[in-house]
C-alpha positions in Angstrom: 19.5 -25.0 79.2 20.9 -22.6 81.8 23.8 -25.0 82.7 25.0 -25.3 79.1 27.8 -22.9 78.2 27.5 -21.0 74.9 31.3 -20.6 74.8 31.7 -24.4 74.9 29.1 -24.8 72.1 30.9 -22.3 69.9 34.3 -24.0 70.6 32.8 -27.4 69.7 31.6 -25.9 66.3 34.9 -24.3 65.5 37.1 -27.3 66.7 36.5 -29.6 63.7 37.5 -27.2 60.8 40.4 -25.6 62.6 41.8 -28.9 63.8 41.2 -30.4 60.3 43.2 -27.6 58.7 46.1 -27.9 61.2 46.2 -31.7 61.1 46.2 -31.9 57.3 49.0 -29.3 57.1 51.0 -31.2 59.7 50.4 -34.6 58.1 51.4 -33.3 54.7 54.7 -32.0 56.1 55.3 -35.4 57.9 54.4 -37.5 54.8 56.5 -35.2 52.5 59.6 -35.7 54.7 59.0 -39.5 55.0 58.5 -40.0 51.2 61.6 -37.9 50.4 63.7 -40.2 52.7 62.1 -43.4 51.1 62.7 -42.1 47.5 66.3 -41.2 48.3 66.8 -44.8 49.6 65.5 -46.5 46.4 65.7 -44.2 43.4 69.4 -45.1 42.4 69.5 -48.7 43.5 72.8 -50.6 42.8 75.4 -48.2 41.4 77.7 -50.9 40.1 75.4 -51.4 37.0 75.5 -47.6 36.5 79.3 -47.4 36.6 79.6 -50.3 34.2 77.3 -48.5 31.8 74.7 -51.3 31.6 71.8 -48.9 32.4 71.3 -45.2 32.0 70.9 -43.2 35.2 67.6 -41.7 33.9 66.1 -45.1 33.2 67.1 -46.5 36.6 65.6 -43.5 38.4 62.5 -43.6 36.3 62.0 -47.3 36.9 62.7 -47.2 40.7 60.5 -44.1 41.3 57.6 -45.4 39.2 57.8 -48.7 41.1 57.8 -46.9 44.4 54.8 -44.7 43.4 52.9 -47.7 42.2 53.4 -49.6 45.5 52.7 -46.6 47.6 49.3 -46.9 49.3 49.0 -43.2 49.9 47.4 -42.8 46.5 44.5 -45.0 47.7 44.0 -42.7 50.7 43.8 -39.6 48.4 47.3 -38.3 48.6 48.8 -36.6 45.4 52.5 -37.0 45.0 54.6 -35.1 42.4 58.3 -36.0 42.3 61.1 -34.1 40.5 64.7 -35.4 40.6 67.4 -33.1 39.2 71.1 -32.4 39.6 72.5 -29.4 41.5 73.1 -27.8 38.0 69.4 -28.0 37.1 69.4 -31.1 34.8 66.1 -32.8 35.3 66.4 -36.6 35.5 62.8 -37.4 36.5 60.2 -37.1 35.1 61.6 -37.6 31.6 61.0 -34.5 29.6 61.7 -36.2 26.2 61.7 -39.7 24.8 65.2 -41.0 23.9 65.6 -43.5 21.0 66.7 -47.0 22.1 69.7 -48.5 20.5 71.8 -51.6 20.9 74.7 -51.0 23.4 78.2 -51.6 22.2 81.3 -51.5 24.3 81.9 -47.9 23.4 78.3 -47.0 24.1 78.6 -48.7 27.6 81.7 -46.6 28.3 79.9 -43.5 27.2 76.8 -44.3 29.3 79.0 -45.0 32.3 80.8 -41.7 31.9 77.5 -39.9 31.5 76.1 -41.6 34.7 79.3 -40.7 36.6 79.1 -37.1 35.6 75.4 -36.8 36.5 76.0 -38.4 39.9 79.1 -36.3 40.5 77.0 -33.1 40.1 74.8 -34.2 43.1 71.2 -35.4 42.9 68.3 -33.5 44.5 64.9 -34.9 45.2 62.1 -32.3 45.1 58.7 -33.7 46.2 55.4 -31.9 46.3 52.9 -33.9 48.4 49.3 -32.8 48.9 46.3 -34.4 50.6 43.2 -34.1 48.4 40.1 -32.7 49.9 37.1 -35.0 50.0 39.4 -38.0 49.9 39.4 -41.0 52.3 42.2 -39.6 54.4 40.9 -36.0 54.7 37.4 -37.2 55.3 38.6 -39.6 58.0 40.4 -36.7 59.8 37.4 -34.4 59.6 35.0 -37.2 60.8 37.4 -37.9 63.7 37.3 -34.3 64.9 33.6 -34.0 64.4 33.1 -37.1 66.6 35.3 -35.5 69.3 33.2 -32.3 69.1 30.0 -34.3 69.3 31.3 -36.2 72.3 32.2 -33.0 74.1 28.8 -31.5 73.4 27.1 -34.7 74.7 29.3 -34.7 77.8 28.3 -31.1 78.8 24.7 -31.8 77.9 24.6 -34.8 80.2 26.4 -32.8 82.9 23.8 -30.0 82.7 21.0 -32.5 82.7 22.3 -34.1 85.9 22.5 -30.7 87.6 18.9 -29.9 86.6 17.7 -33.3 87.9 19.6 -32.7 91.1 18.1 -29.3 91.6 14.6 -30.5 90.8 15.1 -33.3 93.3 16.2 -30.9 96.0 13.3 -28.5 95.2 10.8 -31.4 95.4 12.2 -32.6 98.7 12.0 -29.1 100.1 8.4 -28.7 98.9 7.4 -32.0 100.5 9.0 -31.0 103.8 7.1 -27.7 103.8 3.9 -29.6 103.0 4.5 -31.9 105.9 5.1 -29.0 108.3 2.0 -27.3 107.0 -0.2 -30.4 107.6 1.4 -30.7 111.1 0.5 -27.2 112.0 -3.0 -27.4 110.6 -3.6 -30.6 112.6 -2.3 -28.9 115.7 -4.6 -25.9 115.1 -7.5 -28.3 114.6 -6.7 -30.0 117.9 -6.6 -26.7 119.8 -9.8 -25.6 118.2 -11.5 -28.8 119.1 -10.2 -28.6 122.6 -11.5 -25.0 122.8 -14.9 -26.1 121.6 -14.9 -28.9 124.2 -14.1 -26.5 127.0 -16.7 -24.1 125.8 -19.3 -26.9 125.7 -18.4 -28.0 129.2 -18.6 -24.5 130.5 -22.1 -24.0 128.9 -23.3 -27.3 130.4 -22.1 -26.2 133.8 -23.9 -22.9 133.6 -27.1 -24.6 132.5 -26.9 -27.1 135.4 -26.3 -24.3 137.9 -29.6 -22.7 136.7 -31.5 -25.9 136.8 -30.4 -27.2 140.2 -28.9 -25.3 143.1 -28.3 -28.7 144.7 -25.4 -29.4 142.4 -24.0 -25.9 142.7 -20.9 -27.0 144.6 -20.1 -29.7 142.2 -20.6 -27.3 139.3 -18.3 -24.7 141.0 -15.6 -27.3 141.5 -15.9 -28.3 137.9 -15.7 -24.7 136.9 -12.7 -24.3 139.0 -11.1 -27.2 137.3 -11.9 -25.7 133.9 -10.5 -22.4 135.0 -7.3 -24.0 136.2 -7.0 -25.7 132.9 -7.5 -22.4 131.2 -4.9 -20.9 133.4 -2.5 -23.6 132.5 -3.1 -22.9 128.8 -2.6 -19.2 129.4 0.6 -20.0 131.4 1.8 -22.1 128.5 1.0 -19.3 126.1 2.9 -16.8 128.3 6.0 -19.1 128.4 5.8 -19.3 124.6 5.7 -15.5 124.4 8.7 -15.3 126.8 10.6 -17.8 124.6 9.8 -15.7 121.6 11.0 -12.5 123.3 14.2 -14.4 124.3 14.8 -15.4 120.8 14.3 -11.8 119.6 16.9 -10.7 122.2 19.4 -13.3 121.0 18.8 -12.3 117.4 19.4 -8.6 118.4 22.6 -9.6 120.2 23.7 -11.6 117.2 23.1 -8.6 114.9 25.1 -6.3 117.2 28.0 -8.8 117.3 27.9 -9.1 113.5 28.0 -5.3 113.2 30.9 -5.1 115.6 32.8 -7.8 113.7 32.2 -5.9 110.4 33.4 -2.6 112.0 36.5 -4.4 113.3 37.2 -5.8 109.8 36.8 -2.3 108.3 39.2 -0.9 110.8 41.7 -3.6 110.1 41.5 -3.0 106.3 42.0 0.8 106.9 45.0 0.1 109.0 46.4 -2.3 106.4 45.8 0.3 103.6 47.4 3.1 105.6 50.5 0.9 106.5 50.9 -0.3 102.9 50.7 3.3 101.6 53.5 4.3 103.8 55.8 1.3 103.3 55.3 0.6 99.6 55.5 3.8 97.6 55.9 2.1 94.2 52.7 0.0 94.5 49.0 0.8 94.4 46.5 -1.6 96.0 42.9 -2.4 94.8 40.2 -2.7 97.5 39.8 -6.3 96.5 43.5 -6.9 97.3 43.3 -5.2 100.7 40.1 -7.2 101.6 41.8 -10.5 100.5 45.0 -9.8 102.4 42.9 -9.1 105.6 41.2 -12.5 105.3 44.5 -14.4 105.1 46.1 -16.3 108.1 49.0 -14.7 109.9 51.5 -17.1 108.3 50.2 -16.4 104.8 50.1 -12.6 105.5 53.9 -12.8 106.3 54.6 -14.7 103.0 52.3 -12.4 101.1 53.9 -9.2 102.4 57.3 -10.6 101.5 56.1 -10.8 97.9 54.8 -7.3 98.1 58.1 -6.1 99.4 59.9 -7.7 96.5 57.5 -6.2 94.0 58.1 -2.7 95.6 61.9 -3.1 95.4 62.4 -5.0 92.1 59.5 -6.9 90.4 62.1 -8.9 88.4 63.0 -10.8 91.6 59.4 -12.3 91.9 58.7 -15.7 90.2 55.7 -15.4 88.0 53.6 -18.5 87.7 51.6 -17.6 84.6 49.9 -14.7 82.7 46.2 -14.2 83.0 44.5 -12.5 80.0 41.2 -10.6 80.5 38.6 -11.8 78.1 36.9 -8.4 77.6 39.9 -6.1 77.3 42.8 -8.4 76.6 45.1 -6.9 79.3 47.8 -9.0 80.8 47.7 -9.8 84.5 50.5 -11.7 86.3 49.9 -14.4 88.9 52.3 -15.1 91.8 52.1 -18.0 94.3 53.1 -17.7 97.9 52.8 -20.0 100.9 51.7 -22.8 98.5 48.0 -21.8 98.8 48.2 -18.0 98.4 47.6 -16.2 95.1 48.5 -12.6 94.2 47.5 -10.9 90.9 49.1 -7.7 89.7 49.7 -5.7 86.5 52.1 -3.0 85.5 51.1 0.5 84.6 52.5 2.6 81.7 55.0 4.2 84.0 56.2 0.7 85.1 54.5 0.9 88.5 52.9 -2.1 90.2 49.1 -2.3 90.6 48.1 -5.2 92.9 44.5 -6.1 91.9 43.6 -9.1 94.1 45.0 -11.3 96.9 43.5 -14.6 97.8 44.0 -18.3 98.2 43.5 -21.3 95.9 40.0 -21.7 97.3 39.0 -18.2 96.1 40.9 -18.4 92.8 37.8 -18.8 90.6 36.1 -15.8 92.2 39.3 -13.7 92.0 39.6 -14.5 88.2 36.0 -13.5 87.6 36.7 -10.2 89.5 39.7 -9.5 87.3 37.8 -10.2 84.2 35.0 -7.8 85.2 37.2 -4.9 86.4 
């Protein structure tokens, strides 16, 4: 399909995998941060029991973290969570690296446990969490399907748009063909009528000549009828002459129009030469492309004043000019800067290696797409 862009098709193919990778990475960072905050809120619990020595800090952390992980629905969606809790001095409290023997707590044991809990908490507790979204899980597949659906919808949208354009062009083409067929039938009918009339006139003339030979009595009547026929022929010839005169008049008008168009073109060329000569004298630090000169010549007088003000600033100090955006060429990757003037005006320039200004194109918002195509194809 000629209206379907290959670039859009390639972008729609590359959109799902790149978006999937970016989204999974971003989601992992977000969930990792959120889970760390949630674990920090629940992994110690009530510290009064710890300072009384009723429970070991390791046991409380293990119970609270295991409870949090069991109740966390992220595992169902295919998220792998690994938690390590340790002190600033490197003592690992979770997961438990060895199994301690249980014993009945005495008063002395409670005091010892409370002191141990206090020392560990005084060292500072650090939560280290490693969260990863598994591939081919519910969550990762949902993200991938979401971006695939977006890509398919974009392809469907541009396909429908191209199909509408084709139908519209086909409709216009059919309408034009029908009009031409109607005109052809009209002219054929007119030629048939003229041919029929010519045959009638020839038939009448033949009958008159035969009647003149047969009877001299009706000679006067035949002459009168011949005169009438000749007058009718003269009228036809007169009509034909007027049509020829109209054709000649149209040819003269066409010739005058071509001369006026040529004069206008010569005038525009002289204007562009004057502009180029004036710019070359006034702005020594700027070089102008032919496209820029042509675009400047087509501006209104108010826009020319605003545009030349920008050119003057570029000649004196390009840093004084407000840049709207950077335009990158697709083929070469060069950077071109875009400047707005008089709201609708657009000026495109680049800087050479010796830091001089090269103005490539000047136009308006209405010619922006053509100017960008020109810049891309320089």
